[in-house]
N, C-alpha and C positions, 0 to 999 in steps of 0.2 A: 481391483481398481488399478488402472495403469498410471504410474507416476514416473516422472523423469527429473533428474537432478538439475537444479538451476542455482547459480550463485546469486539473486534477485536479480403561460405556464400557470399552471392552476394551483398546484400545491407546492412548487418549488420556486426557485430563482434562477432565471436563464441569463447568462452572460454572452454577450456578442463574441464572435470569432476574433482571435488575435493571433498575429504572426510573431514568432519569436525572434530575437536577435540571433545572429550568426547561424541561422538555418532557415529553412523554407517550409516549416511546419505550420499548419494553422490549427487553432485549438478552439473547441467549444466547451463551455462548462455549463452544468446544471446542478444546482443544489437541492438535493431531495428532502424536503421539509418533513415528509411522512417518515423518514428513516433517521431521524435525529438519533444519534448515539449508535447507529448501525453503519451508516455511510455518509462520509463528508461531501462526496462529489460524484456526479456522473459525467463522463467526458467523451469527446470524440476527437481524434488527431488524423489529420489528412495531409499528404504531401505528394506531389507528382515527381519529386526528385528522389534519388538514392540517398539513403542516410545512414551513418554510422552513429549509434546513440548509446550512451552509457547511463544506466539508471542506479542510483544509489539506494541502499535499503531505506525503506519508508516505515518500517514497523506495522505495515498494513498488507492486506491481500486484495486481490482484484479479479473479478470475473470479466473476461476479455472476449471480445467478438472481433474476428479478423476477416474483412471483406476482400482481402487481396492475397497475393502469393504468401507463402510460408516465410518466416523470418530465418536469419542465419545467426546462431548464437556463437559467440567467441569466448568460450569458457571451458576449462578442463572438467568442470563439475557437470557439464552438460554431456553426460557419458554415452547415452543411447540415442544416436542420431536418427535411427529408424523410428523413434517415437517422439519426433518433434511435435510439441503440443500445437504449434501454430499451423499445422497442416489441417487441423480441425477448425470448424467455424467458432466454436466456443471452447475456451479453456480457463482454468482457475490458476492465476499465478500466486503461489504461496508466499510465506513470509521470508523474503530475502534477507540474509544476514551479511552478504557480500555484494560488491558491485556487479551488475550484469550488463555485459556489452552485447548489442544487437545490431545487425545490418538489416536494413529494409530496402528492397529494389525500389519500391514506393509504397505508400502506406495509406490505408483507410481503416481505422481501427477505433472501436467503441468499447467503452468499459464502465463498470461502476466499481469505485474503490470502496472498500469495506474495512471496518475495524476488525481486529482478530476475533472478537467474540461471535462475528457472524459465521466463522467456520463451523461452529456447534449449532447456532441458531438456524442458519439457512441451509447448510449442507449436511449436518448431522456428523461432522468430522472433528474430532479433537484438533485444535490448532497445532498441537506438537507434530501431527502427521503431515503438516504442510510446510515445514521449515525447509527453505531451499529446494522446493519441489514445485513442479506444475502438474496438474491433473486434467485429463480429458474431460470436457464438460459433459459428455455422454455418460460418464462413470458417476457424476455426482447428481446430475438432474436428468436421469434417463427418461422420466416420465414426462418431462416438460420440453425437452429439447427441440423437438419437431415444431411444437408451437412457438417456441422462443424464436427459432430461426425464421419461420414464416412471418411473425410479426415484425421483427427487427428488420428483415430484408424489404418488406413490402410497405412499411410506414414511409411517408414522403420526406421527412426531414428530421434533423437531429432532435429538435425540441419534442416532436410527438414520439420519437423512439425513447427519449429520456423519460417522459411522463409515463409511457407504457412500462418501462422497466422498473420505475420506482413503484408503481402500483402491483406489479407482478411480485417483487421481493417483499413488499408489505404484506400481500397476501399469504405468503409463507409464514412470516414471523408473527403475524397478529395474534394468532391463538396458541403460540408456543408457551407452554408452561414455565419455561426456563427463562423467558424474556426478562422478568423483573429482577431475577438472580444475575443474569449477564450484565444489565445496566448498572446493578449495584457493585459488581466486581470491577466494571469498567471505570466507575467513578472512584473507587479505591485507588486504582492505579494513577488516576488523575491527581489524587491527593498526594500520593508518594512523589510524583513528578514535581508538584508545586513545592513541596517541602525540600526536596532535593536541590531544586533550582534556587530557591530562596535561602538556602543554608540552615534549614531547620532540621533537627533530628526527627527520626520517625520510627517508633516501634511497630514494624510490620505486622508481627504476630498479635500484638495488642489491638491493632486497627482491624485485623480480620476476625479476631476471636478464635482462630484455629491453632492447631499445633503446627510446628515447623513443617513436618511431613505433609500434613494435609494442605497447608498453605502452598507448598511446592507443587503438589499435584493439581490444585486449582489453577495456578498460574500456567502450568504446562498445558492443561486441557483448554483454557480460554484464551491465553496469549501466546502459546507455542514455546515459551521460553521460561527460565527460571525468574524469580522475582527480581534479582540483581540484573539480569540481562534484559528484561523488559523495561525496567527503569532506564537502563543505560542506552538502549536504542531510542527510547522516547526523548531522552535528554539530547542526543545526537540530532534528532529531527527538529526539535524546538530550536536548537542552536543554527541549524541550517536556515531555518525560516528567518531568523534574527539576522543572519548574514545577507539575506535578500532585502530585508525591511529597513535595516539600520545602517549608518554610515559612520559608525563608531570603529574604534581600533579593534583588532581581532582579540587583543588581550582583554579589553573591557567586556567585549561580547562573551568570551570565555568565562570570566569571573561572574558575570551577571547570569550565566547560565549553570553555575554550580561546580564549575571545574576549579581544582585547587590552585593551579597556576597554568602558565603557557605550555609548559612541558606536558602536564597531565592532559590538556586539551588536545595537543598535537597527537599525542600517543592514542588517545580514545577515537579521535577524528580519523586518523589513519586505519584504525582497526575496521571501520565501517565503510570508508570512503576509498581506501587504497591509495590516498594522496594526502598531502597537507592541507590545512585550511587555506593558506595563501594560494596553493596550486588551484584549489576549487574556486576561489574568488576570480582568478585569473581567467578561467575558462566558463564560468558560469553563464546561463542563459536566464530568460524569464521564468523558466519553469523549475521550481525548486527541487533539487536532487537529480535533475537530468541535463546532460551536457553532451556535446558531440565529442568523438575521439578520433 
């Protein structure tokens, strides 16, 4: 399997395109109801203008389809330029833990955002193998790629492409014997995040019912990170969303999201964003975790 380093409607709900502030990118969204717990959104981004775009870690992975020219990555971690994943029609963006800066000459890109448990369920890959990596789509869905490309290219509009992709991913996971286990583990992480944000103590190993080492292996396989890292990045993302939805002070948002104080918030935010919370607010767009550079 080729990998390259990276620093990061019938059954659903379709949202009309939206143009973001401070950029010229159009966005379409579709919520795949059949994939609850597996995928929060299917999306398409288009722009006729060249863009320099910075994407912050989401704690998620994404199967992406690029209809246009390859992207240019601005990252020391993108070490093998001869293996640029965007030269292929489909590629899997792994679990980024650092900001990823990308330049687009122009863009037409579609993708399905997936929770980390989908790495195992859909692609048969432990999520730990996808941390700060991108994988050629032909390496993970070799038997399906020709069909996927033909369908996605030939369908007339985003809504029909999104419904087809939802049904295709559902066909892969519906008979997977690990499905119920994956959802249970994902809900466990949700419990940990809830307790962390609301200031409650949580005995992780009592919640899982497993030993420390077995719990660690479970988290690495299904979430790609250690238990503390998985909770930390989800806490960061939850806070990002609050910074878009609420107009309270950053200090109050930080305390409401389980950070000890402003200094703790700034330190942890900088770890994932590469900037302070105030710098993020200054440059933010309508897209959570994505901004121009």
